PAZAPA-4460 file (N, C-alpha, C; in steps of 0.05 Angstrom, whole numbers, plus 32768, in hexadecimal, padded with zeros to 4 digits):
% residues 324
    n_x    n_y    n_z   ca_x   ca_y   ca_z    c_x    c_y    c_z   seq   type   mol
   897F   74CF   85EA   8998   74DD   85E6   89AE   74D1   85F7     1      M     A
   89C5   74CB   85EB   89DB   74BE   85F9   89EB   74D3   8609     2      S     A
   89F1   74CD   8622   8A00   74E0   8632   8A18   74D1   863F     3      V     A
   8A2C   74E0   8647   8A43   74D4   8655   8A3B   74CC   8671     4      A     A
   8A48   74B7   867C   8A43   74AF   8697   8A48   74C6   86AA     5      P     A
   8A3C   74C4   86C2   8A3F   74DA   86D6   8A5C   74DF   86DC     6      S     A
   8A64   74F8   86DD   8A7F   7500   86E3   8A91   7505   86CB     7      G     A
   8A88   74FC   86B3   8A98   7500   869B   8A8C   7517   868B     8      L     A
   8A9D   7527   867E   8A95   753E   866F   8A9D   753C   8652     9      V     A
   8A8B   7543   8640   8A92   7545   8624   8A91   752B   8615    10      G     A
   8A99   752C   85FB   8A9A   7515   85E9   8A7F   7508   85E5    11      H     A
   8A6B   7519   85E1   8A50   750E   85DE   8A4E   74FC   85C5    12      A     A
   8A5C   7503   85B0   8A5A   74F2   8598   8A67   74D7   859C    13      E     A
   8A7D   74D6   85AA   8A89   74BC   85B0   8A76   74AB   85C2    14      A     A
   8A6A   74B8   85D5   8A57   74A8   85E6   8A3E   749F   85D6    15      W     A
   8A35   74B0   85C4   8A1E   74A8   85B3   8A25   748F   85A3    16      R     A
   8A3D   7490   8597   8A45   7479   8587   8A49   7460   8598    17      A     A
   8A54   7463   85AF   8A59   744C   85C1   8A3E   7440   85CA    18      W     A
   8A2C   7451   85D3   8A12   7447   85DD   8A01   743A   85C7    19      H     A
   8A04   7445   85AF   89F6   7439   8598   8A01   741D   8593    20      A     A
   8A1B   741B   8595   8A28   7400   8590   8A20   73ED   85A6    21      A     A
   8A1F   73F6   85BF   8A17   73E4   85D5   89FB   73D9   85D1    22      L     A
   89EA   73EA   85C5   89CE   73E2   85C1   89C9   73D1   85A8    23      A     A
   89DE   73CF   8598   89DB   73BF   857F   89E1   73A2   8584    24      S     A
   89D6   7390   8573   89DB   7373   8577   89F8   736B   8571    25      P     A
   8A07   737B   8562   8A22   7374   855B   8A35   738A   8563    26      R     A
   8A42   7386   857A   8A54   739A   8585   8A70   7394   857B    27      L     A
   8A7D   73A8   856E   8A98   73A4   8563   8AAB   739E   857A    28      H     A
   8ABE   738C   8576   8ACF   7382   858B   8AE7   7394   8590    29      H     A
   8AEE   73A6   857E   8B05   73B7   8581   8AFF   73D4   857D    30      G     A
   8B07   73E5   8590   8B02   7402   858F   8B1C   7411   8593    31      W     A
   8B22   7424   8582   8B39   7436   8584   8B2F   7451   858D    32      L     A
   8B39   745A   85A4   8B31   7474   85AF   8B48   7487   85A9    33      L     A
   8B44   7498   8595   8B5A   74A9   858A   8B56   74C6   8590    34      A     A
   8B6C   74D3   8598   8B6B   74F0   859C   8B83   74F9   85AC    35      G     A
   8B84   7513   85B1   8B9B   751E   85C0   8B9C   7513   85DC    36      R     A
   8BB5   7513   85E7   8BB8   750B   8603   8BA9   751E   8615    37      R     A
   8B9B   7514   8628   8B8D   7525   863B   8B71   752D   8635    38      G     A
   8B65   7524   861F   8B4A   752C   8618   8B35   751B   8624    39      V     A
   8B3C   7505   8631   8B28   74F4   863F   8B24   74D8   8634    40      G     A
   8B36   74CF   8624   8B33   74B4   8617   8B34   749E   862C    41      K     A
   8B47   74A0   863E   8B4A   748B   8652   8B32   7489   8665    42      A     A
   8B28   74A1   866D   8B10   74A1   867E   8AF8   7495   866F    43      A     A
   8AF6   749B   8655   8AE1   748F   8644   8AE4   7471   8644    44      F     A
   8AFC   7467   8640   8B01   744A   863E   8AF8   743C   8657    45      A     A
   8AFF   7447   866E   8AF8   743B   8687   8ADA   743B   868C    46      R     A
   8ACD   7451   8686   8AB0   7453   868A   8AA2   7441   8676    47      A     A
   8AAB   7440   865D   8A9E   742E   8649   8AA2   7411   8651    48      A     A
   8AB9   740A   865C   8ABE   73EE   8665   8AAB   73E7   867B    49      A     A
   8AA6   73F9   868E   8A93   73F3   86A4   8A77   73EF   8699    50      R     A
   8A70   7400   8685   8A55   73FC   8679   8A54   73E1   866B    51      E     A
   8A69   73D9   865E   8A69   73C0   864F   8A64   73A8   8661    52      L     A
   8A72   73A7   8678   8A70   7390   868A   8A5B   7393   869E    53      V     A
   8A4C   73AA   869D   8A36   73AE   86B0   8A3F   73B2   86CC    54      G     A
   8A54   73C2   86CF   8A5F   73C5   86EA   8A61   73E3   86F2    55      S     A
   8A4C   73F2   86EC   8A4E   740F   86F1   8A51   7415   870F    56      S     A
   8A4A   7402   8720   8A4C   7407   873D   8A68   7402   8748    57      G     A
   8A7B   73F8   8737   8A95   73F3   8741   8AA5   740C   8744    58      H     A
   8AB8   740C   8757   8AC7   7425   875C   8ADA   742C   8746    59      A     A
   8AE5   7418   8738   8AF8   741E   8724   8AFC   7406   8712    60      G     A
   8B06   740C   86F9   8B08   73F7   86E5   8B1B   73E1   86EE    61      S     A
   8B30   73E8   86FC   8B44   73D4   8704   8B3A   73C0   8718    62      G     A
   8B24   73C6   8725   8B19   73B5   873A   8B06   73A0   872F    63      E     A
   8AFE   73A2   8716   8AEB   738F   870B   8AFA   7379   86FC    64      H     A
   8AF5   7360   8702   8B04   734A   86F6   8B01   7348   86D8    65      P     A
   8AED   7354   86CC   8AE8   7352   86B0   8AF0   736B   86A1    66      D     A
   8AFE   737D   86AE   8B0A   7394   86A1   8B29   7392   86A5    67      I     A
   8B37   738D   868F   8B53   7389   8690   8B62   73A1   8684    68      L     A
   8B73   73AD   8694   8B82   73C5   868B   8B9F   73BF   8687    69      L     A
   8BA9   73C5   866F   8BC5   73C3   8669   8BD0   73DF   8665    70      L     A
   8BE5   73E6   8674   8BF2   73FF   8671   8C10   73FC   8678    71      T     A
   8C1F   7411   867A   8C3B   740F   867F   8C40   7403   869B    72      H     A
   8C51   73EF   869D   8C59   73E3   86B6   8C71   73F3   86C2    73      L     A
   8C76   73EF   86DC   8C8E   73FC   86E8   8CA7   73F2   86D9    74      P     A
   8CBC   7403   86D9   8CD4   73FE   86CA   8CE3   73E6   86D5    75      K     A
   8CE3   73E3   86F0   8CF2   73CD   86FC   8CE6   73C7   8718    76      D     A
   8CF2   73B5   8727   8CE7   73AD   8741   8CE6   73C5   8754    77      D     A
   8CFB   73D6   8753   8CFB   73ED   8765   8CE4   73FF   8760    78      A     A
   8CDE   7404   8746   8CC8   7415   873F   8CAD   7408   8745    79      E     A
   8CAC   73ED   8743   8C94   73DF   874A   8C8E   73E2   8768    80      A     A
   8CA3   73E2   8779   8C9E   73E6   8795   8C93   7402   879B    81      R     A
   8C9E   7416   878C   8C93   7431   878F   8C75   7432   8788    82      K     A
   8C6E   7424   8772   8C52   7423   876A   8C41   7417   8780    83      R     A
   8C4A   7401   878B   8C3B   73F3   879F   8C38   7403   87B9    84      D     A
   8C4B   7416   87BD   8C4A   7428   87D4   8C3B   7441   87CE    85      E     A
   8C30   7443   87B6   8C21   745B   87AF   8C32   7473   87A8    86      G     A
   8C4B   746F   87A2   8C5D   7485   879B   8C60   7487   877C    87      K     A
   8C68   749F   8773   8C6E   74A1   8756   8C83   748D   874D    88      P     A
   8C80   7482   8735   8C93   746E   872C   8C98   7471   870E    89      F     A
   8CB0   7468   8706   8CB7   7469   86E9   8CAC   744F   86DC    90      E     A
   8CA5   7452   86C3   8C99   743C   86B4   8CAB   7433   869D    91      T     A
   8CA4   741B   8693   8CB1   7412   867B   8CAA   7424   8664    92      R     A
   8CBB   7423   8650   8CB7   7434   8638   8C9F   742B   8628    93      R     A
   8C9A   7411   8626   8C84   7407   8616   8C74   73F2   8625    94      N     A
   8C5D   73EC   8619   8C4D   73D5   8623   8C57   73BD   8614    95      I     A
   8C60   73A9   8623   8C70   7393   8618   8C5F   737B   860F    96      G     A
   8C6D   736A   8600   8C60   7352   85F7   8C59   733F   860E    97      I     A
   8C68   7340   8624   8C62   732F   863B   8C46   7336   8646    98      D     A
   8C40   7350   8646   8C25   7359   864F   8C0F   734E   863E    99      Q     A
   8C14   734F   8623   8BFF   7345   8611   8BFC   7326   8614   100      I     A
   8C12   7318   8617   8C11   72FB   861B   8C01   72F4   8635   101      R     A
   8C06   7303   864A   8BF8   72FF   8663   8BDA   7304   865F   102      T     A
   8BD4   7319   8650   8BB8   731F   864A   8BAB   7309   863A   103      L     A
   8BB8   72FF   8626   8BAD   72EA   8615   8BA8   72D0   8625   104      Q     A
   8BB9   72CB   8638   8BB5   72B3   8649   8B9B   72B7   8659   105      H     A
   8B97   72D0   8662   8B7F   72D6   8672   8B66   72D3   8661   106      R     A
   8B69   72DA   8647   8B51   72DA   8636   8B48   72BE   862E   107      L     A
   8B59   72AA   8634   8B50   728E   862F   8B38   7287   8640   108      I     A
   8B37   7292   8658   8B21   728C   866A   8B08   729D   8664   109      T     A
   8AF2   7295   8670   8AD9   72A5   866C   8AD9   72BE   867E   110      R     A
   8ACA   72D2   8677   8AC7   72E9   8689   8ABD   72DF   86A5   111      P     A
   8AC5   72ED   86BA   8AC0   72E4   86D5   8AA3   72E7   86DE   112      T     A
   8A98   72FF   86D9   8A7D   7305   86E5   8A67   7306   86D1   113      L     A
   8A6D   7307   86B8   8A57   730A   86A4   8A60   72FE   8689   114      G     A
   8A54   7308   8674   8A59   72FE   8659   8A6E   730F   864A   115      A     A
   8A75   7326   8655   8A87   7338   8647   8AA0   7340   8658   116      R     A
   8AB5   7346   8649   8ACE   734E   8655   8AD9   7365   8644   117      R     A
   8AE5   7379   8652   8AF1   7390   8644   8B0F   7390   8649   118      A     A
   8B1E   7395   8634   8B3B   7399   8635   8B42   73B5   862D   119      V     A
   8B4F   73C4   863F   8B57   73E0   863A   8B76   73E0   8637   120      I     A
   8B80   73EB   8621   8B9D   73EE   861E   8BA2   740C   861C   121      I     A
   8BB1   7417   862F   8BB5   7434   8631   8BD2   743A   8637   122      D     A
   8BE1   7446   8623   8BD9   744C   8608   8BE1   7435   85F5   123      P     A
   8BD0   742F   85E2   8BD6   741A   85CF   8BED   7421   85BC   124      A     A
   8BF2   743B   85B8   8C07   7443   85A6   8C23   7440   85B3   125      D     A
   8C24   7436   85CC   8C3D   7430   85D9   8C42   7412   85DA   126      D     A
   8C33   7402   85CB   8C39   73E6   85C9   8C53   73E2   85BA   127      L     A
   8C65   73D1   85C4   8C7D   73CB   85B5   8C75   73BA   859D   128      E     A
   8C86   73B9   8589   8C7E   73AA   8570   8C74   738E   8574   129      P     A
   8C82   737F   8585   8C7A   7363   858A   8C5F   7362   8598   130      G     A
   8C5A   7375   85AA   8C41   7376   85B8   8C2A   737D   85A5   131      A     A
   8C2F   7390   8593   8C1A   7398   8580   8C13   7380   856E   132      A     A
   8C27   7371   8565   8C21   735A   8554   8C12   7344   8563   133      N     A
   8C19   7341   857C   8C0B   732D   858C   8BEE   7335   8591   134      A     A
   8BEA   734F   8596   8BCF   7359   859A   8BBE   7355   8581   135      L     A
   8BCB   7359   856A   8BBD   7356   8551   8BAF   733B   854E   136      L     A
   8BBC   7326   8558   8BB0   730B   8557   8B96   730A   8567   137      K     A
   8B96   7317   857E   8B7D   7317   858E   8B67   7328   8581   138      S     A
   8B6F   733D   8573   8B5B   734D   8565   8B50   733F   854C   139      L     A
   8B61   732E   8540   8B58   731F   8529   8B44   7309   8531   140      E     A
   8B49   72FD   8548   8B38   72E7   8552   8B31   72ED   856F   141      E     A
   8B20   7301   8573   8B1A   7309   858F   8B0A   72F3   859E   142      P     A
   8B11   72EF   85B7   8B02   72DC   85C8   8AE5   72E5   85CA   143      P     A
   8AD3   72D2   85CD   8AB7   72D9   85D0   8AB2   72EB   85E8   144      A     A
   8AA3   7300   85E4   8A9C   7312   85FA   8AB2   7326   8601   145      G     A
   8AC8   7327   85F3   8ADE   7339   85FA   8ADF   7351   85E7   146      T     A
   8AE1   7368   85F3   8AE2   7381   85E4   8AFB   7390   85EB   147      L     A
   8B09   739B   85D7   8B22   73AA   85DB   8B1D   73C8   85D8   148      F     A
   8B27   73D7   85EB   8B26   73F4   85EA   8B43   73FE   85EA   149      L     A
   8B4D   7408   85D3   8B68   7410   85D0   8B6A   742F   85D0   150      L     A
   8B77   7439   85E4   8B7B   7456   85E6   8B94   745E   85D6   151      V     A
   8B91   7471   85C4   8BA7   7479   85B2   8BAA   7497   85B1   152      A     A
   8BC1   74A1   85B9   8BC7   74BD   85B7   8BD2   74C4   859B   153      H     A
   8BE0   74B0   858E   8BEC   74B4   8574   8BE3   749C   8563   154      R     A
   8BCD   749F   8555   8BC1   748A   8546   8BD4   747E   8531   155      L     A
   8BE5   748F   8526   8BF6   7487   8510   8C0C   7473   851A   156      G     A
   8C11   7471   8534   8C25   745F   853E   8C1B   7442   8540   157      R     A
   8C01   743E   853D   8BF6   7423   853F   8BF8   7415   8524   158      L     A
   8BFB   73FB   8525   8BFC   73EB   850C   8BE2   73F0   84FC   159      L     A
   8BE5   73F4   84E2   8BCD   73F7   84D1   8BBA   73DF   84D4   160      P     A
   8BC5   73C7   84D8   8BB4   73B0   84DB   8BA4   73B1   84F5   161      T     A
   8BAF   73BD   850A   8B9F   73C1   8523   8B8A   73D6   851E   162      I     A
   8B91   73EC   8511   8B7D   7401   850C   8B66   73F6   84FB   163      R     A
   8B6C   73E5   84E8   8B57   73DB   84D6   8B44   73C8   84E3   164      S     A
   8B4B   73BD   84FA   8B3A   73AA   8508   8B2B   73B7   851F   165      R     A
   8B2D   73D1   8521   8B1F   73E0   8537   8B0D   73F5   852C   166      C     A
   8AF9   73FB   853B   8AE8   7413   8535   8AF5   742B   8543   167      R     A
   8AF9   7440   8534   8B06   7458   8540   8AF2   746B   854A   168      V     A
   8AF6   7473   8564   8AE7   7489   8570   8AFA   74A0   8574   169      L     A
   8AF4   74B7   8568   8B06   74CE   856A   8AFC   74E0   8580   170      R     A
   8B10   74EB   858F   8B0A   74FC   85A6   8B15   7517   85A1   171      F     A
   8B05   752A   8599   8B0F   7545   8593   8B15   7555   85AC   172      P     A
   8B21   756B   85A9   8B26   757D   85C0   8B0C   7585   85CC   173      D     A
   8B0C   758A   85E6   8AF4   7593   85F4   8AF1   75B1   85F3   174      L     A
   8AD9   75BA   85F6   8AD4   75D7   85F6   8ADE   75E3   8610   175      S     A
   8AE1   75FE   8610   8AEA   760C   8628   8AD6   7608   863E   176      A     A
   8ABC   7607   8638   8AA7   7604   864C   8AAA   75E8   865A   177      E     A
   8AAF   75D4   8649   8AB2   75B9   8654   8ACB   75B7   8666   178      A     A
   8AE1   75C3   865E   8AF9   75C3   866E   8AF5   75D2   8688   179      I     A
   8AE6   75E9   8686   8AE0   75F8   869E   8AD1   75E8   86B2   180      A     A
   8ABE   75D8   86A9   8AAE   75C7   86BB   8AC0   75B2   86C8   181      A     A
   8AD2   75A7   86B9   8AE5   7593   86C5   8AF7   759F   86D9   182      I     A
   8B02   75B7   86D3   8B13   75C5   86E6   8B04   75CC   8700   183      L     A
   8AEB   75D5   86FD   8ADB   75DC   8714   8AD7   75C4   8726   184      A     A
   8AD4   75AD   871A   8ACF   7594   872A   8AE9   7589   8735   185      R     A
   8AFF   7589   8726   8B18   757C   872E   8B2B   758F   873D   186      E     A
   8B29   75A9   8737   8B3B   75BC   8744   8B2B   75D4   874F   187      Q     A
   8B19   75CF   8761   8B08   75E4   876B   8B17   75FA   877A   188      P     A
   8B2F   75F4   8784   8B3E   7607   8793   8B4D   761B   8781   189      Q     A
   8B4F   7616   8767   8B5D   7628   8755   8B4E   7642   8752   190      A     A
   8B5C   7658   8752   8B4F   7672   874E   8B46   7676   8731   191      D     A
   8B32   7687   872D   8B27   768A   8712   8B3C   7692   86FD   192      P     A
   8B50   76A2   8704   8B64   76AA   86F1   8B75   7692   86E9   193      A     A
   8B7B   7681   86FC   8B8B   7669   86F5   8B7B   7656   86E3   194      M     A
   8B61   7653   86E9   8B50   7642   86D8   8B4F   764D   86BB   195      R     A
   8B4B   7667   86B9   8B49   7673   869F   8B63   766F   868F   196      E     A
   8B7A   7673   869C   8B93   766F   868F   8B97   7651   8687   197      A     A
   8B8E   763F   8698   8B90   7623   8692   8B80   761B   867A   198      A     A
   8B68   7626   8678   8B57   761F   8661   8B63   762A   8647   199      I     A
   8B6E   7642   8648   8B7B   764D   8630   8B93   763D   8628   200      A     A
   8BA3   7635   863C   8BBC   7627   8636   8BB7   760A   862D   201      A     A
   8BA2   75FE   8636   8B9D   75E2   8631   8B95   75DC   8614   202      A     A
   8B8B   75F0   8606   8B83   75ED   85EA   8B71   75D4   85E5   203      A     A
   8B5E   75D1   85F7   8B4A   75BB   85F2   8B4F   75A2   8601   204      G     A
   8B64   75A0   8611   8B6A   7587   8620   8B65   758B   863D   205      S     A
   8B51   757E   8649   8B4C   7581   8665   8B63   7577   8676   206      P     A
   8B71   7561   866C   8B88   7557   867B   8B9E   756C   867D   207      G     A
   8BA3   757B   8667   8BB7   7590   8667   8BAE   75A7   867A   208      A     A
   8B95   75AD   867B   8B8B   75C2   868C   8B8F   75BA   86AA   209      A     A
   8B89   75A2   86B0   8B8D   7598   86CC   8BAA   7599   86D4   210      L     A
   8BBC   7591   86C1   8BD8   7593   86C7   8BE1   75AF   86CA   211      D     A
   8BD6   75C2   86BA   8BDE   75DE   86BC   8BD9   75E8   86D8   212      F     A
   8BC2   75E1   86E4   8BBC   75EA   86FF   8BCC   75DB   8713   213      V     A
   8BCE   75C0   8711   8BDC   75B0   8724   8BF9   75B7   8727   214      A     A
   8C06   75BE   8710   8C22   75C4   8710   8C28   75E2   870E   215      F     A
   8C13   75F2   870F   8C16   760F   870F   8C29   7618   86F8   216      D     A
   8C1F   7613   86DF   8C30   7617   86C7   8C2C   7633   86BB   217      L     A
   8C20   7645   86C9   8C1A   7660   86BE   8C34   766E   86B5   218      A     A
   8C49   766D   86C5   8C62   767B   86BE   8C6E   766E   86A5   219      D     A
   8C6F   7653   86A4   8C7A   7645   868D   8C6A   764C   8674   220      M     A
   8C50   764D   8677   8C3F   7653   865F   8C45   766F   8654   221      H     A
   8C48   7682   8666   8C4E   769E   865E   8C69   769F   8650   222      A     A
   8C7D   7691   865A   8C97   7691   864E   8C97   7683   8632   223      L     A
   8C88   766C   8631   8C87   765E   8617   8C79   766F   8602   224      M     A
   8C65   767E   860A   8C57   768F   85F6   8C69   76A5   85ED   225      R     A
   8C79   76B0   85FF   8C8C   76C5   85F7   8CA1   76BA   85E4   226      R     A
   8CAC   76A3   85EA   8CC0   7697   85D9   8CB5   7692   85BE   227      I     A
   8C9D   7686   85BC   8C91   7680   85A2   8C8A   7699   8593   228      A     A
   8C85   76AF   85A1   8C7E   76C8   8593   8C95   76DA   858C   229      G     A
   8CA9   76DB   859E   8CBF   76EE   859B   8CD9   76E1   8593   230      E     A
   8CDB   76C7   8597   8CF5   76BA   8595   8D05   76BE   85AE   231      G     A
   8D1E   76B4   85AE   8D2F   76B6   85C6   8D4C   76B5   85BE   232      D     A
   8D55   76C9   85AF   8D71   76C9   85A5   8D86   76C8   85BA   233      P     A
   8D81   76D4   85D1   8D95   76D5   85E6   8D92   76BE   85FB   234      A     A
   8D7F   76AC   85F7   8D7A   7695   8608   8D70   769E   8624   235      F     A
   8D69   76B7   8627   8D61   76C0   8642   8D46   76B4   864A   236      A     A
   8D33   76B3   8637   8D19   76A8   863D   8D1A   768A   8642   237      L     A
   8D2C   767C   8633   8D2F   7660   8638   8D3B   765A   8653   238      R     A
   8D4D   766B   865C   8D58   7668   8677   8D42   766B   868C   239      G     A
   8D31   767F   8688   8D1B   7682   869B   8D07   766A   869A   240      K     A
   8D04   765F   8682   8CF2   7648   8680   8CFE   7630   868F   241      L     A
   8D18   762D   868E   8D25   7617   869D   8D22   761C   86BB   242      A     A
   8D24   7635   86C4   8D20   763B   86E0   8D03   7635   86E8   243      E     A
   8CF0   763C   86D7   8CD4   7637   86DD   8CCE   7619   86DE   244      A     A
   8CDB   7609   86CD   8CD8   75EC   86CE   8CE1   75E1   86E9   245      M     A
   8CF8   75EB   86F3   8D02   75E2   870C   8D17   75CC   8708   246      G     A
   8D2D   75CC   8718   8D43   75BA   8714   8D3C   759D   871A   247      P     A
   8D27   7598   872A   8D20   757D   8731   8D03   7577   872A   248      R     A
   8CFA   7582   8714   8CDF   757E   870B   8CD9   7561   8707   249      A     A
   8CC3   7558   8713   8CBA   753C   8710   8CB2   7536   86F3   250      A     A
   8CB2   751C   86ED   8CAB   7514   86D1   8C90   751F   86C9   251      R     A
   8C7C   751F   86DB   8C61   7528   86D4   8C62   7546   86CC   252      A     A
   8C72   7556   86DA   8C74   7572   86D3   8C81   7576   86B8   253      R     A
   8C96   7565   86B3   8CA3   7567   8699   8C8F   7560   8682   254      Q     A
   8C7F   754B   8686   8C6C   7544   8671   8C58   755A   866E   255      I     A
   8C4F   7566   8684   8C3C   757C   8682   8C48   7594   8673   256      A     A
   8C62   7599   8677   8C6F   75AF   8668   8C70   75A9   864A   257      A     A
   8C76   7590   8643   8C76   758A   8627   8C5B   758E   861A   258      I     A
   8C46   7585   8628   8C2B   7588   861D   8C24   75A6   861C   259      E     A
   8C2E   75B6   862F   8C29   75D3   862E   8C36   75DF   8615   260      L     A
   8C4F   75D6   860F   8C5C   75E0   85F7   8C4C   75D9   85DE   261      A     A
   8C41   75C1   85DE   8C31   75B9   85C6   8C18   75CA   85C4   262      R     A
   8C0C   75D1   85DB   8BF5   75E3   85DA   8BFC   75FF   85D0   263      A     A
   8C14   7609   85D8   8C1D   7623   85CE   8C20   7622   85B0   264      V     A
   8C2C   760C   85A6   8C2F   7608   8589   8C13   760A   857B   265      L     A
   8C00   75FB   8586   8BE5   75FB   8579   8BD9   7617   8579   266      R     A
   8BDE   7626   858E   8BD2   7641   8590   8BE0   7654   857C   267      S     A
   8BF8   764D   8573   8C06   765F   8560   8C00   7659   8543   268      R     A
   8BF3   7643   853D   8BEF   763B   8522   8BE1   7650   8511   269      K     A
   8BCD   765D   851C   8BBD   7670   850D   8BCD   7688   8504   270      A     A
   8BE2   768F   8514   8BF0   76A8   850E   8C09   76A4   84FE   271      G     A
   8C0F   768C   84F5   8C28   7687   84E7   8C26   768E   84C9   272      L     A
   8C3C   7696   84BE   8C3C   769B   84A1   8C42   7681   8492   273      T     A
   8C3E   7682   8478   8C44   766A   8468   8C61   7661   846B   274      R     A
   8C73   7674   846D   8C90   766E   8470   8C96   765F   848A   275      A     A
   8C85   7663   849E   8C89   7656   84B8   8C7D   763A   84BB   276      Q     A
   8C6E   7632   84A7   8C61   7618   84A9   8C75   7601   84AC   277      I     A
   8C8B   7600   849C   8C9E   75EA   849F   8CA9   75E9   84BC   278      P     A
   8CAE   7600   84C8   8CB8   7600   84E3   8CA4   75F5   84F6   279      A     A
   8C8A   75FC   84F2   8C75   75F2   8503   8C73   75D3   8502   280      L     A
   8C75   75C9   84EA   8C73   75AC   84E6   8C8B   759E   84F4   281      V     A
   8CA2   75A9   84F2   8CBA   759E   84FE   8CB8   759F   851D   282      A     A
   8CAF   75B5   8527   8CAC   75B8   8544   8C97   75A5   854F   283      V     A
   8C81   75A3   8540   8C6B   7592   8548   8C76   7575   854B   284      D     A
   8C85   756C   8537   8C90   7551   8537   8CA3   754D   854E   285      G     A
   8CB4   7561   8554   8CC8   755F   8569   8CBA   755E   8585   286      A     A
   8CA5   756E   8588   8C96   756D   85A2   8C87   7553   85A5   287      L     A
   8C7D   7549   858F   8C6F   752F   8591   8C82   7519   8599   288      A     A
   8C9B   751A   858F   8CAF   7506   8597   8CB6   7509   85B5   289      R     A
   8CB9   7521   85BE   8CBE   7526   85DB   8CA7   751B   85EC   290      L     A
   8C8F   7520   85E3   8C78   7517   85F2   8C77   74F9   85F4   291      A     A
   8C7F   74EC   85DE   8C7F   74CE   85DD   8C95   74C3   85EF   292      A     A
   8CAC   74D1   85F1   8CC2   74C7   8601   8CC0   74CE   861F   293      E     A
   8CB2   74E3   8625   8CB2   74EE   8640   8CA9   74DB   8656   294      A     A
   8C95   74CA   8651   8C8D   74B8   8667   8CA2   74A5   8670   295      P     A
   8CB6   74A0   8660   8CCA   748B   8667   8CE7   7495   8666   296      T     A
   8CED   74AC   8659   8D08   74B6   8658   8D0E   74C7   8671   297      F     A
   8D28   74C7   8679   8D30   74D7   868F   8D3D   74F1   8685   298      N     A
   8D2D   7505   8682   8D37   751F   8678   8D42   752F   8690   299      Y     A
   8D56   753F   868A   8D5E   7554   869D   8D4A   756B   869A   300      D     A
   8D3C   7572   86AF   8D27   7586   86AD   8D30   75A0   86A0   301      P     A
   8D47   75AA   86A7   8D51   75C3   869C   8D56   75C1   867E   302      G     A
   8D63   75AB   8676   8D69   75A7   865A   8D4F   75A3   864A   303      L     A
   8D3B   7596   8656   8D22   7592   8648   8D15   75AD   8644   304      L     A
   8D15   75BF   8658   8D09   75D9   8655   8D17   75E9   863F   305      A     A
   8D32   75E7   863E   8D41   75F5   8629   8D39   75E9   860E   306      M     A
   8D36   75D0   860C   8D2E   75C3   85F3   8D12   75CC   85EA   307      R     A
   8D00   75CE   85FD   8CE5   75D7   85F6   8CE6   75F4   85EC   308      L     A
   8CF5   7605   85FA   8CF8   7620   85F2   8D05   7623   85D7   309      G     A
   8D1A   7613   85D2   8D27   7613   85B8   8D14   760C   85A1   310      G     A
   8D03   75F9   85A6   8CF0   75F2   8591   8CDC   7608   858C   311      L     A
   8CD2   7614   85A2   8CBE   7629   859F   8CC9   7642   8591   312      L     A
   8CE3   7647   8593   8CEF   765E   8585   8CEA   765B   8567   313      T     A
   8CE8   7643   855D   8CE4   763F   8540   8CCA   764A   8536   314      Q     A
   8CB7   764E   8548   8C9D   7659   8540   8C9F   7678   853D   315      L     A
   8CB4   7684   8548   8CB7   76A1   8547   8CCA   76A9   8530   316      A     A
   8CDE   7699   852C   8CF3   76A0   8518   8CF5   7689   8504   317      V     A
   8CE9   768C   84EC   8CEB   7676   84D8   8D08   7671   84D0   318      P     A
   8D10   7658   84D2   8D2A   7650   84C8   8D29   7632   84C3   319      R     A
   8D3F   7624   84C4   8D3F   7608   84BD   8D33   75F6   84D1   320      G     A
   8D40   75E0   84D6   8D35   75CC   84E9   8D36   75D8   8505   321      A     A
   8D26   75CD   8518   8D25   75D7   8533   8D40   75D3   8541   322      P     A
   8D45   75E2   8557   8D5D   75DF   8566   8D61   75C3   856F   323      D     A
   8D79   75BA   8572   8D7E   75A0   857E   8D8B   758D   856C   324      G     A
***
C-alpha cells in the first residue's frame, strides 16, 4: 500500500499513482499537480522530487543540486536584499522567460549526484507567455533523466500544449480530520474553538486553515458570513470588515482574506436559488482574479476589504454584475 512520506497528510491516491510510476520502467517526464491553493501540492512536489533523486535525508529540496525550483523572484534589488535578510519581500508578477532560459542552460549538463533531476515550477500558471512557450520546448524534448513537476492552482491558465504533454495529478480538498491533524501538528498552541472554526472556514484547504489561525481571521469570517447571508445595504458590515482587516495589513493577510472569502462563497453554494447562480458565477470569477493578482499587486487593505464585502453581498441579494 502506498503512503505519503513522513510528515505529510492526505492525498493517498496521488501518492499511489506517483509510487506506481516510480516503480515502472517508463516514468513520464512531465507531471501537472492541479488543485486549489493550499491543499498541499507544493509539499507533494518537494517530497516527490526528493524521492526521485534519492535524497530523502536532505533537509530541503532547495539544498539538493538535482532539485531545481522555479518560483517568483523578488521584484527588484531592494526586495532581493529583504529576501536575503530573511524579511518579507515583494515578488515579480510572473515567472519570466529569463528564468526558463537559465533553467534550460542548466539542463544541458548531467545531474550532479545521480541519474535523475527534478524541476519544480510553482506555480506554473504564473508563467508569462514567453516563458510558457520556452518551457514547452523542454517538455517536447526533455533532457535524459529530467522530470518536471508543475504546480497549478488554475489549470485552465496553462497552455493546452503544456497540459497535453503532462500527466495530471488532481489534488482534492482534504477531509476535516486530515486538516485537524495538520493544525494539531503545526499550530499546537491554538485553542480547540479556534481550530474548529479554522477547519469550518477552510473548506478543505489546510493552507487556508493554517492562515485562519496564524492571522486570527475569526472576526473577518463571521462578518463575511453575515454579509453573504444578509447583504449590507448600509455598508456598515463592510466598514467593520475593513476595520478587521486593519489599515496596514500585510500582503499575506490580504491573500488569506481573499481565500477566506472564496471559502465563504463555496459554503454558500448549497443554499442558493436558481436565480442566484449567475451572481455566484460572477463573484467566483471576480474573487479568482483578485487571488491571482494579490501576490504582486499593491492593494489598499481597507479598499480590498470593501471590495470583498461588496462581492459577497451578491450572494445575498440577486442582481446584476458584482459591485465594482
